[in-house]
Structures are given as structure tokens and as C-alpha cells.
VOPAGU-2260 file (C-alpha; in pm, 1 decimal, decimal comma):
REM VOPAGU-2260
SITE   aa  ch    i         X         Y         Z
SITE  MET   A    0    4765,7   -7600,4   -4231,1
SITE  ASN   A    1    4563,1   -7719,2   -4454,0
SITE  GLY   A    2    4274,0   -7606,2   -4669,6
SITE  GLY   A    3    3930,8   -7610,8   -4656,7
SITE  ASN   A    4    3933,2   -7910,9   -4823,0
SITE  GLY   A    5    4115,3   -8097,5   -4617,7
SITE  HIS   A    6    4443,0   -8127,4   -4904,0
SITE  LYS   A    7    4782,0   -7937,4   -4827,1
SITE  THR   A    8    4807,8   -7564,1   -4943,5
SITE  SER   A    9    5238,6   -7396,9   -5047,7
SITE  ALA   A   10    5218,3   -7284,9   -4746,2
SITE  ASP   A   11    5221,6   -7646,0   -4545,8
SITE  VAL   A   12    5577,2   -7694,1   -4835,2
SITE  MET   A   13    5799,4   -7536,6   -4525,5
SITE  PRO   A   14    5616,8   -7540,2   -4196,6
SITE  PRO   A   15    5696,8   -7137,7   -3998,8
SITE  SER   A   16    5962,0   -7287,7   -3824,6
SITE  HIS   A   17    6206,1   -7303,4   -4110,1
SITE  GLY   A   18    6251,5   -6886,6   -4094,0
SITE  ARG   A   19    6336,4   -6917,1   -3736,6
SITE  ILE   A   20    6582,1   -7226,8   -3851,3
SITE  LEU   A   21    6705,8   -6960,4   -4171,0
SITE  VAL   A   22    6745,4   -6692,8   -3899,4
SITE  ILE   A   23    6992,0   -6916,0   -3806,2
SITE  MET   A   24    7178,5   -7055,1   -4033,8
SITE  ALA   A   25    7271,4   -6685,0   -4200,9
SITE  ILE   A   26    7394,7   -6595,6   -3814,7
SITE  LEU   A   27    7572,0   -6924,3   -3727,7
SITE  GLY   A   28    7728,4   -6908,5   -4170,1
SITE  LEU   A   29    7860,8   -6559,6   -4070,2
SITE  VAL   A   30    7974,8   -6610,0   -3703,5
SITE  ALA   A   31    8182,8   -6913,6   -3838,5
SITE  GLY   A   32    8333,8   -6792,7   -4142,3
SITE  ILE   A   33    8465,3   -6396,0   -3960,8
SITE  ALA   A   34    8613,2   -6666,0   -3688,6
SITE  ALA   A   35    8761,4   -6931,5   -3970,2
SITE  ALA   A   36    8899,9   -6627,6   -4106,9
SITE  GLY   A   37    9038,2   -6465,0   -3827,3
SITE  LEU   A   38    9084,3   -6796,3   -3682,8
SITE  HIS   A   39    9275,5   -6941,4   -3954,9
SITE  SER   A   40    9246,1   -6792,9   -4265,4
SITE  LEU   A   41    9055,4   -6615,8   -4451,4
SITE  PRO   A   42    8949,1   -6855,5   -4825,3
SITE  TYR   A   43    8840,7   -7087,5   -4454,5
SITE  GLY   A   44    8647,1   -6811,1   -4396,6
SITE  LEU   A   45    8508,4   -6763,1   -4746,4
SITE  ALA   A   46    8494,1   -7122,1   -4837,0
SITE  ILE   A   47    8257,5   -7135,6   -4532,7
SITE  LEU   A   48    8056,9   -6785,7   -4622,6
SITE  CYS   A   49    8027,6   -6960,5   -4993,7
SITE  GLY   A   50    7893,3   -7297,8   -4839,9
SITE  THR   A   51    7608,6   -7124,9   -4638,5
SITE  ALA   A   52    7524,5   -6940,9   -4918,2
SITE  VAL   A   53    7474,9   -7259,3   -5129,0
SITE  ALA   A   54    7317,1   -7384,2   -4840,1
SITE  PHE   A   55    7081,3   -7148,2   -4951,2
SITE  VAL   A   56    6989,4   -7182,7   -5266,2
SITE  ASN   A   57    6984,2   -7544,5   -5233,6
SITE  TYR   A   58    6714,6   -7454,2   -4956,7
SITE  TYR   A   59    6520,4   -7235,2   -5195,1
SITE  TRP   A   60    6528,9   -7473,2   -5489,4
SITE  LEU   A   61    6389,0   -7726,1   -5266,4
SITE  LYS   A   62    6130,3   -7531,7   -5075,4
SITE  THR   A   63    6010,6   -7424,1   -5506,1
SITE  SER   A   64    5969,7   -7756,9   -5645,5
SITE  LEU   A   65    5805,7   -7875,8   -5380,4
SITE  ARG   A   66    5552,4   -7619,3   -5395,1
SITE  LYS   A   67    5514,7   -7644,0   -5721,0
SITE  ILE   A   68    5414,7   -8007,1   -5706,7
SITE  PHE   A   69    5151,0   -7917,8   -5389,8
SITE  ALA   A   70    5003,8   -7675,5   -5620,6
SITE  ASP   A   71    4975,4   -7937,3   -5865,5
SITE  ALA   A   72    4835,4   -8197,3   -5636,0
SITE  ARG   A   73    4625,8   -7933,3   -5460,9
SITE  GLU   A   74    4440,2   -7911,1   -5868,3
SITE  GLY   A   75    4296,4   -8222,4   -5891,5
SITE  GLU   A   76    4606,9   -8282,5   -6095,0
SITE  ARG   A   77    4840,1   -8600,8   -6022,4
SITE  PRO   A   78    5228,8   -8509,9   -6007,3
SITE  ARG   A   79    5382,2   -8509,4   -6219,9
SITE  VAL   A   80    5777,1   -8538,3   -6051,4
SITE  SER   A   81    6000,2   -8675,8   -6345,4
SITE  ALA   A   82    6347,1   -8845,6   -6164,2
SITE  LEU   A   83    6551,6   -8658,2   -6340,0
SITE  ARG   A   84    6419,1   -8252,9   -6257,4
SITE  TYR   A   85    6410,1   -8436,5   -5870,7
SITE  ALA   A   86    6774,8   -8579,7   -5960,0
SITE  THR   A   87    6903,2   -8215,2   -6098,0
SITE  ARG   A   88    6980,6   -8056,6   -5801,8
SITE  TYR   A   89    7151,4   -8304,4   -5586,1
SITE  LEU   A   90    7357,4   -8256,4   -5966,6
SITE  VAL   A   91    7406,6   -7969,5   -5936,2
SITE  LEU   A   92    7454,9   -7944,2   -5615,3
SITE  GLY   A   93    7714,0   -8222,6   -5684,3
SITE  SER   A   94    7938,6   -8092,5   -5935,8
SITE  LEU   A   95    7948,5   -7740,4   -5807,6
SITE  ILE   A   96    8137,1   -7952,3   -5485,0
SITE  ALA   A   97    8351,5   -8151,6   -5711,5
SITE  LEU   A   98    8476,7   -7783,6   -5922,1
SITE  VAL   A   99    8589,1   -7629,8   -5576,8
SITE  TYR   A  100    8760,1   -7891,0   -5512,8
SITE  ALA   A  101    8931,6   -7969,7   -5832,0
SITE  THR   A  102    8965,3   -7651,6   -5863,5
SITE  GLY   A  103    9117,7   -7603,8   -5507,6
SITE  LEU   A  104    8943,4   -7321,5   -5500,2
SITE  LEU   A  105    8827,2   -7280,1   -5187,8
SITE  PRO   A  106    8940,4   -7488,7   -4918,9
SITE  ILE   A  107    8672,1   -7779,7   -4962,8
SITE  VAL   A  108    8604,9   -7900,5   -4591,7
SITE  PRO   A  109    8508,6   -7541,2   -4424,6
SITE  PHE   A  110    8301,8   -7528,9   -4825,5
SITE  ILE   A  111    8149,2   -7875,5   -4644,7
SITE  LEU   A  112    7984,6   -7786,5   -4381,5
SITE  GLY   A  113    7872,6   -7438,2   -4460,5
SITE  ILE   A  114    7657,9   -7599,9   -4731,5
SITE  ALA   A  115    7576,8   -7841,9   -4425,9
SITE  GLY   A  116    7393,5   -7526,2   -4238,5
SITE  PHE   A  117    7135,3   -7625,7   -4189,6
SITE  GLY   A  118    7154,5   -7900,2   -3995,8
SITE  PHE   A  119    7344,1   -7734,8   -3803,2
SITE  ALA   A  120    7066,4   -7500,5   -3756,8
SITE  THR   A  121    6844,2   -7735,6   -3689,4
SITE  VAL   A  122    7019,1   -7837,8   -3393,9
SITE  VAL   A  123    7122,0   -7498,1   -3224,5
SITE  ASP   A  124    6684,0   -7441,9   -3267,2
SITE  GLY   A  125    6624,0   -7751,9   -3148,3
SITE  ILE   A  126    6881,3   -7717,6   -2862,5
SITE  ILE   A  127    6703,3   -7400,7   -2791,3
SITE  ARG   A  128    6337,6   -7527,5   -2741,3
SITE  ILE   A  129    6486,1   -7771,8   -2603,9
SITE  LEU   A  130    6608,6   -7570,4   -2318,4
SITE  THR   A  131    6313,6   -7305,7   -2327,5
SITE  GLY   A  132    6087,3   -7492,4   -2258,0
SITE  PRO   A  133    5757,1   -7586,6   -2382,7
SITE  SER   A  134    5568,5   -7225,1   -2471,9
SITE  GLY   A  135    5277,0   -7452,0   -2584,8
SITE  ASN   A  136    5365,5   -7268,3   -2988,6
SITE  THR   A  137    5372,1   -7636,0   -3183,7
SITE  GLU   A  138    5559,9   -7519,9   -3454,6
């Protein structure tokens, strides 16, 4: 949705369809965590759940950063995006993965699979949308 002046509003930063994808991500993470705990081991299940939680934090961190950039642009200011500030999210995420790997606190593969939850949820949402056919909703 555009503001009256043709500029994107902060609501445009993330489309409404992301709400549906976040719900799917939560369901997938919970089901996969329970299944992994039951079929493999408790640490595997916990790793998936922790990775999914990190995926949510990553999503909302990105959303907040983009909202600030769009708000600055809407107010007529040239958005100042520091390369270091932009890269901080990736540095934190990479450091967290390295910490989990180095300490062996959680199994690394299911942890990373949990972090990839948004991608898996996007694929599931796409399949659902293909199977349900055109609904006239272009979100």
C-alpha cells in the first residue's frame, strides 16, 4: 500500500502474507522439534526449536531495520545505511552458529535447519497457494 504521495509506507516493508508464513514457520518448527525429539533425541528436538526461535529473532530484526530505513526515506531524508550496521545482523547470526558449533551445546545441523525455517515455511505456503488455486488475493 502506498501513502497518498506514492511513497511506500512502513506497512509495505513486509507484505501481509508474511504473517501467514510466520504462522507456518512456527507450526513447522514445533512439529519438527517434537518429531526430532521423539524420533532421534531430545537435543535434536531442542536444536530445531532453538533454531526456529533464532529465525523469528532474525526476521523481526530485519523487519525493524527495514522499517527504520523506509521511515527515514518517507520523511525526505536520505536513508543512511551503515555497512557495519547492516552487516551486524549477519555477524551476530554467524557468531551464534559458530558458538553452537564450537561448544557442542546443540547439534549444529538441526539448529541450522531451524534457522532456515522461514525458507521452509515460504515453500509450504507456496505449495498451499498452488493447491488452493487462485483466490483473487494478490498478497
